[in-house]
MARKOL-224945 format. One record per residue (C-alpha): residue number from 1; residue in three letters; chain; x, z, y. Coordinates in Angstrom, 2 decimals, always signed. Last residue first. Layout:
N
SITE:NUM:ALA:A:X:Z:Y
...
end
This chain:
123
SITE:123:UNK:A:-17.34:-24.72:+8.81
SITE:122:UNK:A:-14.15:-23.11:+7.44
SITE:121:UNK:A:-13.37:-21.43:+10.78
SITE:120:UNK:A:-16.78:-19.68:+10.71
SITE:119:UNK:A:-16.19:-18.39:+7.16
SITE:118:UNK:A:-12.83:-16.85:+8.10
SITE:117:UNK:A:-14.31:-15.14:+11.16
SITE:116:UNK:A:-17.23:-13.81:+9.10
SITE:115:UNK:A:-14.83:-12.58:+6.38
SITE:114:UNK:A:-12.65:-10.85:+8.94
SITE:113:UNK:A:-15.70:-9.14:+10.50
SITE:112:UNK:A:-16.94:-8.14:+7.03
SITE:111:UNK:A:-13.56:-6.61:+6.17
SITE:110:UNK:A:-13.66:-4.61:+9.40
SITE:109:UNK:A:-17.18:-3.32:+8.72
SITE:108:UNK:A:-16.37:-2.64:+5.04
SITE:107:UNK:A:-13.37:-0.57:+6.19
SITE:106:UNK:A:-15.58:+1.32:+8.63
SITE:105:UNK:A:-18.12:+1.93:+5.87
SITE:104:UNK:A:-15.35:+3.45:+3.76
SITE:103:UNK:A:-14.15:+5.59:+6.66
SITE:102:UNK:A:-17.72:+6.71:+7.42
SITE:101:UNK:A:-18.46:+7.69:+3.80
SITE:100:UNK:A:-17.51:+11.31:+4.46
SITE:99:UNK:A:-20.42:+11.55:+6.90
SITE:98:UNK:A:-22.81:+11.52:+3.94
SITE:97:UNK:A:-21.04:+14.53:+2.40
SITE:96:UNK:A:-21.29:+16.33:+5.74
SITE:95:UNK:A:-24.99:+15.46:+5.74
SITE:94:UNK:A:-26.22:+12.34:+7.51
SITE:93:UNK:A:-29.46:+12.89:+9.38
SITE:92:UNK:A:-33.08:+11.80:+9.05
SITE:91:UNK:A:-35.84:+12.80:+11.44
SITE:90:UNK:A:-39.39:+13.95:+10.77
SITE:89:UNK:A:-42.31:+14.54:+13.13
SITE:88:UNK:A:-45.77:+15.32:+11.79
SITE:87:UNK:A:-48.65:+15.00:+14.26
SITE:86:UNK:A:-48.86:+17.95:+14.55
SITE:85:UNK:A:-45.48:+19.65:+14.34
SITE:84:UNK:A:-43.45:+21.16:+11.51
SITE:83:UNK:A:-40.19:+19.60:+12.82
SITE:82:UNK:A:-39.25:+18.23:+9.39
SITE:81:UNK:A:-35.54:+17.45:+9.08
SITE:80:UNK:A:-34.59:+15.20:+6.16
SITE:79:UNK:A:-30.94:+15.44:+5.18
SITE:78:UNK:A:-29.00:+12.47:+3.86
SITE:77:UNK:A:-25.96:+12.24:+1.57
SITE:76:UNK:A:-26.89:+15.07:-0.83
SITE:75:UNK:A:-27.75:+12.94:-3.86
SITE:74:UNK:A:-31.42:+14.02:-3.66
SITE:73:UNK:A:-31.47:+13.06:+0.04
SITE:72:UNK:A:-30.00:+9.63:-0.70
SITE:71:UNK:A:-32.59:+9.21:-3.46
SITE:70:UNK:A:-35.45:+10.24:-1.17
SITE:69:UNK:A:-34.20:+7.96:+1.61
SITE:68:UNK:A:-33.92:+5.02:-0.79
SITE:67:UNK:A:-37.43:+5.53:-2.19
SITE:66:UNK:A:-39.00:+5.90:+1.27
SITE:65:UNK:A:-37.14:+2.86:+2.62
SITE:64:UNK:A:-38.00:+0.83:-0.47
SITE:63:UNK:A:-41.71:+1.63:-0.32
SITE:62:UNK:A:-41.92:+1.10:+3.44
SITE:61:UNK:A:-40.39:-2.34:+3.00
SITE:60:UNK:A:-36.94:-3.21:+4.34
SITE:59:UNK:A:-36.41:-6.31:+6.47
SITE:58:UNK:A:-34.76:-4.49:+9.36
SITE:57:UNK:A:-32.40:-1.50:+9.16
SITE:56:UNK:A:-32.98:-0.73:+12.84
SITE:55:UNK:A:-36.75:-1.13:+12.63
SITE:54:UNK:A:-37.18:+0.98:+9.47
SITE:53:UNK:A:-34.88:+3.63:+10.94
SITE:52:UNK:A:-37.06:+3.83:+14.05
SITE:51:UNK:A:-40.14:+4.02:+11.87
SITE:50:UNK:A:-38.68:+6.94:+9.85
SITE:49:UNK:A:-37.31:+8.86:+12.84
SITE:48:UNK:A:-33.60:+8.64:+13.52
SITE:47:UNK:A:-31.36:+11.69:+13.73
SITE:46:UNK:A:-27.97:+10.04:+13.68
SITE:45:UNK:A:-27.35:+6.77:+15.47
SITE:44:UNK:A:-24.41:+4.66:+14.30
SITE:43:UNK:A:-23.87:+6.74:+11.14
SITE:42:UNK:A:-27.61:+6.73:+10.48
SITE:41:UNK:A:-27.53:+2.94:+10.80
SITE:40:UNK:A:-24.62:+2.67:+8.35
SITE:39:UNK:A:-26.23:+5.05:+5.84
SITE:38:UNK:A:-29.43:+3.00:+5.85
SITE:37:UNK:A:-27.46:-0.26:+5.58
SITE:36:UNK:A:-25.50:+1.19:+2.61
SITE:35:UNK:A:-28.66:+2.39:+0.87
SITE:34:UNK:A:-30.65:-0.81:+1.14
SITE:33:UNK:A:-29.41:-3.18:-1.57
SITE:32:UNK:A:-28.86:-0.45:-4.15
SITE:31:UNK:A:-25.31:+0.62:-4.90
SITE:30:UNK:A:-25.10:+3.91:-3.03
SITE:29:UNK:A:-25.23:+6.54:-5.81
SITE:28:UNK:A:-24.72:+4.46:-8.97
SITE:27:UNK:A:-22.20:+2.42:-6.97
SITE:26:UNK:A:-20.13:+5.55:-6.43
SITE:25:UNK:A:-19.96:+6.22:-10.19
SITE:24:UNK:A:-18.92:+2.62:-10.92
SITE:23:UNK:A:-16.23:+2.82:-8.24
SITE:22:UNK:A:-15.05:+6.23:-9.49
SITE:21:UNK:A:-14.48:+4.83:-13.02
SITE:20:UNK:A:-15.38:+7.51:-15.58
SITE:19:UNK:A:-12.41:+8.90:-17.55
SITE:18:UNK:A:-10.31:+9.19:-14.40
SITE:17:UNK:A:-8.07:+6.35:-13.17
SITE:16:UNK:A:-4.99:+7.71:-11.39
SITE:15:UNK:A:-2.27:+5.55:-12.98
SITE:14:UNK:A:-4.35:+2.36:-12.82
SITE:13:UNK:A:-5.41:+2.90:-9.23
SITE:12:UNK:A:-1.84:+3.71:-8.13
SITE:11:UNK:A:-0.50:+0.61:-9.90
SITE:10:UNK:A:-3.11:-1.57:-8.21
SITE:9:UNK:A:-2.22:-0.10:-4.83
SITE:8:UNK:A:+1.50:-0.63:-5.36
SITE:7:UNK:A:+0.82:-4.22:-6.46
SITE:6:UNK:A:-1.03:-4.95:-3.22
SITE:5:UNK:A:+1.85:-3.53:-1.17
SITE:4:UNK:A:+4.32:-5.67:-3.13
SITE:3:UNK:A:+2.13:-8.78:-2.75
SITE:2:UNK:A:+1.87:-8.39:+1.02
SITE:1:UNK:A:-1.55:-7.87:+2.49
end
């Protein structure tokens, strides 16, 4: 990024900063270790069952997955759909609010790819 373009962004952020920093507020909602990976995997494949989501996220405990899903649901980013069957069947979906994070996750995806490429050339 050119210095002038970078400076324009910084100026915009400074001039449009609300009383509470939007980054800090956003991190209160999605800032735990597991919430972004959960949102990412629901973005890639919406409507996953609990165990399917646990497998795709990888490395998450049942306790943390349950806690994270409940918090994401309470914050309006994820919707839990109970099929009212025996045995119970539940799937998780991004809400419209949850889908709004797709551009941000896409930017993180691209930044991560660049970072990985940069790191691999340094080694």
